[in-house]
C-alpha positions as a Python dict, from the first residue, in 0.01 Angstrom:
ca = {
    (1, 'M'): (0, 0, 0),
    (2, 'P'): (41, -335, -179),
    (3, 'I'): (-17, -661, -1),
    (4, 'T'): (277, -875, 112),
    (5, 'I'): (440, -1077, -165),
    (6, 'R'): (586, -1405, -42),
    (7, 'E'): (904, -1547, -198),
    (8, 'F'): (903, -1345, -523),
    (9, 'K'): (1144, -1050, -546),
    (10, 'S'): (1294, -1020, -895),
    (11, 'A'): (1131, -816, -1172),
    (12, 'A'): (1078, -1133, -1376),
    (13, 'E'): (894, -1299, -1088),
    (14, 'L'): (681, -992, -1011),
    (15, 'N'): (587, -946, -1379),
    (16, 'R'): (502, -1310, -1428),
    (17, 'V'): (167, -1359, -1601),
    (18, 'V'): (-83, -1559, -1396),
    (19, 'C'): (-438, -1662, -1474),
    (20, 'R'): (-761, -1779, -1314),
    (21, 'Y'): (-1054, -1951, -1482),
    (22, 'Y'): (-1409, -1851, -1389),
    (23, 'P'): (-1749, -1999, -1469),
    (24, 'Q'): (-1996, -1746, -1609),
    (25, 'V'): (-2179, -1661, -1284),
    (26, 'R'): (-1861, -1621, -1077),
    (27, 'F'): (-1707, -1390, -1337),
    (28, 'I'): (-2012, -1163, -1345),
    (29, 'T'): (-2010, -1159, -963),
    (30, 'L'): (-1643, -1054, -969),
    (31, 'L'): (-1730, -760, -1195),
    (32, 'K'): (-2048, -652, -1019),
    (33, 'R'): (-1916, -683, -666),
    (34, 'S'): (-1553, -581, -735),
    (35, 'A'): (-1460, -859, -494),
    (36, 'V'): (-1289, -1199, -511),
    (37, 'W'): (-1399, -1511, -328),
    (38, 'F'): (-1166, -1662, -67),
    (39, 'S'): (-1242, -2028, 16),
    (40, 'N'): (-1155, -2176, 354),
    (41, 'L'): (-896, -2453, 327),
    (42, 'E'): (-1154, -2680, 489),
    (43, 'E'): (-1364, -2640, 174),
    (44, 'L'): (-1088, -2752, -65),
    (45, 'R'): (-1176, -3117, -22),
    (46, 'E'): (-1004, -3241, -336),
    (47, 'D'): (-680, -3239, -135),
    (48, 'A'): (-712, -3386, 216),
    (49, 'L'): (-363, -3258, 305),
    (50, 'E'): (-455, -2889, 266),
    (51, 'G'): (-341, -2696, 572),
    (52, 'T'): (-179, -2999, 737),
    (53, 'L'): (184, -3098, 792),
    (54, 'P'): (425, -3342, 628),
    (55, 'A'): (445, -3667, 825),
    (56, 'K'): (791, -3615, 981),
    (57, 'L'): (707, -3264, 1095),
    (58, 'H'): (377, -3384, 1234),
    (59, 'E'): (563, -3639, 1444),
    (60, 'K'): (794, -3366, 1577),
    (61, 'R'): (492, -3161, 1677),
    (62, 'L'): (342, -3457, 1865),
    (63, 'A'): (674, -3507, 2044),
    (64, 'C'): (669, -3141, 2150),
    (65, 'D'): (315, -3183, 2278),
    (66, 'L'): (431, -3480, 2486),
    (67, 'E'): (715, -3279, 2637),
    (68, 'S'): (476, -2997, 2721),
    (69, 'R'): (245, -3247, 2885),
    (70, 'K'): (526, -3367, 3111),
    (71, 'Q'): (619, -3013, 3211),
    (72, 'F'): (278, -2856, 3257),
    (73, 'A'): (40, -3141, 3340),
    (74, 'H'): (10, -3002, 3693),
    (75, 'V'): (-148, -2679, 3568),
    (76, 'V'): (-323, -2777, 3241),
    (77, 'P'): (-563, -3072, 3188),
    (78, 'I'): (-380, -3364, 3022),
    (79, 'E'): (-636, -3397, 2742),
    (80, 'Q'): (-543, -3048, 2622),
    (81, 'F'): (-198, -3177, 2526),
    (82, 'D'): (-333, -3494, 2364),
    (83, 'T'): (-524, -3291, 2105),
    (84, 'M'): (-307, -2979, 2083),
    (85, 'T'): (-166, -3031, 1734),
    (86, 'A'): (-493, -3166, 1593),
    (87, 'R'): (-681, -2860, 1723),
    (88, 'D'): (-419, -2624, 1584),
    (89, 'L'): (-438, -2778, 1236),
    (90, 'A'): (-819, -2787, 1238),
    (91, 'S'): (-836, -2424, 1346),
    (92, 'G'): (-591, -2322, 1075),
    (93, 'R'): (-795, -2498, 807),
    (94, 'M'): (-1108, -2317, 920),
    (95, 'L'): (-949, -1973, 954),
    (96, 'S'): (-718, -1973, 650),
    (97, 'A'): (-891, -1876, 326),
    (98, 'V'): (-735, -1864, -21),
    (99, 'N'): (-798, -1741, -373),
    (100, 'C'): (-606, -1952, -623),
    (101, 'W'): (-436, -1857, -951),
    (102, 'Y'): (-213, -2047, -1194),
    (103, 'M'): (140, -1934, -1280),
    (104, 'D'): (100, -2015, -1647),
    (105, 'N'): (-78, -1820, -1919),
    (106, 'K'): (-107, -2118, -2151),
    (107, 'E'): (-466, -2215, -2220),
    (108, 'S'): (-593, -2560, -2137),
    (109, 'L'): (-873, -2741, -2320),
    (110, 'E'): (-929, -2941, -2004),
    (111, 'M'): (-993, -2621, -1809),
    (112, 'W'): (-1222, -2481, -2078),
    (113, 'N'): (-1424, -2803, -2068),
    (114, 'K'): (-1443, -2779, -1689),
    (115, 'Y'): (-1566, -2419, -1685),
    (116, 'G'): (-1816, -2447, -1971),
    (117, 'R'): (-1892, -2275, -2297),
    (118, 'H'): (-1916, -1938, -2124),
    (119, 'G'): (-1606, -1982, -1912),
    (120, 'V'): (-1363, -1692, -1874),
    (121, 'M'): (-990, -1678, -1809),
    (122, 'V'): (-867, -1365, -1630),
    (123, 'Q'): (-501, -1276, -1675),
    (124, 'S'): (-295, -1066, -1435),
    (125, 'T'): (56, -1046, -1294),
    (126, 'V'): (191, -1107, -944),
    (127, 'E'): (264, -736, -896),
    (128, 'H'): (-76, -623, -1025),
    (129, 'I'): (-247, -862, -784),
    (130, 'A'): (-38, -723, -500),
    (131, 'H'): (-175, -375, -576),
    (132, 'A'): (-537, -487, -615),
    (133, 'F'): (-626, -507, -244),
    (134, 'N'): (-670, -259, 40),
    (135, 'R'): (-763, -307, 405),
    (136, 'M'): (-1135, -351, 462),
    (137, 'S'): (-1099, -161, 791),
    (138, 'P'): (-815, 13, 982),
    (139, 'T'): (-774, -298, 1200),
    (140, 'D'): (-792, -552, 919),
    (141, 'D'): (-473, -730, 815),
    (142, 'L'): (-394, -740, 445),
    (143, 'P'): (-394, -1065, 247),
    (144, 'Q'): (-67, -1217, 126),
    (145, 'V'): (19, -1346, -220),
    (146, 'G'): (283, -1599, -316),
    (147, 'P'): (363, -1932, -480),
    (148, 'V'): (263, -2264, -331),
    (149, 'R'): (561, -2474, -220),
    (150, 'Y'): (531, -2836, -334),
    (151, 'I'): (695, -3096, -110),
    (152, 'D'): (682, -3469, -43),
    (153, 'F'): (438, -3490, 248),
    (154, 'A'): (548, -3847, 317),
    (155, 'D'): (919, -3775, 348),
    (156, 'D'): (998, -3401, 355),
    (157, 'D'): (1198, -3276, 654),
    (158, 'T'): (1287, -2923, 542),
    (159, 'V'): (1013, -2713, 706),
    (160, 'E'): (1138, -2562, 1029),
    (161, 'L'): (950, -2670, 1341),
    (162, 'H'): (874, -2319, 1467),
    (163, 'K'): (725, -2222, 1129),
    (164, 'S'): (480, -2511, 1145),
    (165, 'Y'): (280, -2319, 1406),
    (166, 'D'): (203, -2048, 1147),
    (167, 'A'): (-123, -2132, 966),
    (168, 'F'): (-15, -1922, 666),
    (169, 'V'): (303, -2128, 626),
    (170, 'R'): (85, -2439, 617),
    (171, 'A'): (-154, -2274, 370),
    (172, 'Y'): (130, -2243, 119),
    (173, 'L'): (238, -2609, 141),
    (174, 'K'): (100, -2880, -87),
    (175, 'D'): (205, -3233, -172),
    (176, 'K'): (428, -3271, -478),
    (177, 'K'): (158, -3464, -667),
    (178, 'W'): (-13, -3128, -724),
    (179, 'A'): (302, -2958, -859),
    (180, 'H'): (161, -2951, -1214),
    (181, 'E'): (-85, -2684, -1097),
    (182, 'K'): (191, -2422, -1054),
    (183, 'E'): (-34, -2243, -810),
    (184, 'L'): (-15, -1886, -688),
    (185, 'R'): (-226, -1814, -380),
    (186, 'I'): (-373, -1507, -220),
    (187, 'A'): (-430, -1599, 145),
    (188, 'H'): (-614, -1423, 423),
    (189, 'V'): (-758, -1494, 768),
    (190, 'N'): (-1132, -1561, 779),
    (191, 'L'): (-1277, -1408, 1096),
    (192, 'R'): (-1618, -1360, 937),
    (193, 'Q'): (-1945, -1545, 990),
    (194, 'N'): (-1945, -1761, 676),
    (195, 'P'): (-1756, -2086, 747),
    (196, 'K'): (-1711, -2156, 374),
    (197, 'G'): (-1527, -1834, 289),
    (198, 'F'): (-1591, -1469, 207),
    (199, 'L'): (-1584, -1199, -60),
    (200, 'Y'): (-1300, -948, -29),
    (201, 'P'): (-1310, -615, -216),
    (202, 'C'): (-1048, -556, -483),
    (203, 'F'): (-947, -293, -736),
    (204, 'L'): (-1045, -449, -1069),
    (205, 'P'): (-822, -231, -1294),
    (206, 'N'): (-520, -385, -1120),
    (207, 'L'): (-656, -735, -1079),
    (208, 'I'): (-770, -778, -1441),
    (209, 'Q'): (-510, -722, -1713),
    (210, 'A'): (-681, -923, -1988),
    (211, 'V'): (-989, -1140, -2035),
    (212, 'V'): (-993, -1454, -2250),
    (213, 'L'): (-1322, -1618, -2352),
    (214, 'A'): (-1382, -1989, -2401),
    (215, 'P'): (-1352, -2130, -2754),
    (216, 'T'): (-1728, -2203, -2750),
    (217, 'A'): (-1834, -1854, -2633),
    (218, 'S'): (-2148, -1729, -2807),
    (219, 'E'): (-2167, -1388, -2974),
    (220, 'N'): (-2425, -1278, -2714),
    (221, 'W'): (-2186, -1371, -2431),
    (222, 'I'): (-1898, -1185, -2597),
    (223, 'R'): (-2113, -872, -2628),
    (224, 'L'): (-2229, -903, -2266),
    (225, 'V'): (-1873, -935, -2134),
    (226, 'Q'): (-1760, -636, -2342),
    (227, 'S'): (-2054, -435, -2209),
    (228, 'E'): (-1978, -526, -1847),
    (229, 'L'): (-1611, -436, -1887),
    (230, 'T'): (-1699, -102, -2048),
    (231, 'K'): (-1947, -18, -1770),
    (232, 'R'): (-1666, -50, -1518),
    (233, 'G'): (-1411, 141, -1721),
    (234, 'L'): (-1197, -169, -1772),
    (235, 'A'): (-1011, -99, -2095),
    (236, 'V'): (-842, -439, -2107),
    (237, 'P'): (-794, -675, -2400),
    (238, 'L'): (-1092, -905, -2459),
    (239, 'L'): (-957, -1210, -2639),
    (240, 'R'): (-1096, -1529, -2785),
    (241, 'S'): (-935, -1858, -2693),
    (242, 'I'): (-655, -1980, -2916),
    (243, 'F'): (-866, -2294, -2957),
    (244, 'S'): (-1154, -2099, -3119),
}
């Protein structure tokens, strides 16, 4: 049973090539553990707006909290209403974990420089990712996969109020200044012990459709990657960067 695909429905969208860059150690961990790392939104500190709400929607939420305070102050402590939205957003950031991909198979020298001479780019498709995960237990919910929606956090007023209470809706919203990332996310709920995130098992033959090595990859690294792929029965293309 594939995981839920958000937004995408057409064959072109489902077959869209996506990629993720890995540093050497993380890539070897992916292969050896057959598991991907999900980071809590709280850990993605490059963007302080992760898991929060656009300003106008945030104001609506505060207004709702005030109305609730007027109606139920006789049965619930007032301070509970004063921090209701803040606590909801904080909880969502701690419990929502994501694994991020890029909806573009074009290589980037900037990314290769960031991930080092032994960096690796894994290529897949939206549909293959959707078939790469199973439940960890009979009671475990499946992750979801879908595109990030980029909006103007200062001025957007298009997100419906009732949807703002869903932490997963918030996990797929980012400010428009990040739109160049063209991000695809796999999101899941983190109910585990590690506050930073967790490893989630995956089926590598679906997740990995091709592997691209950095332009500076050494011959020893190329042989090691080929050996690791062969050990796991992954008969996928092993390519050198177009910048090699």
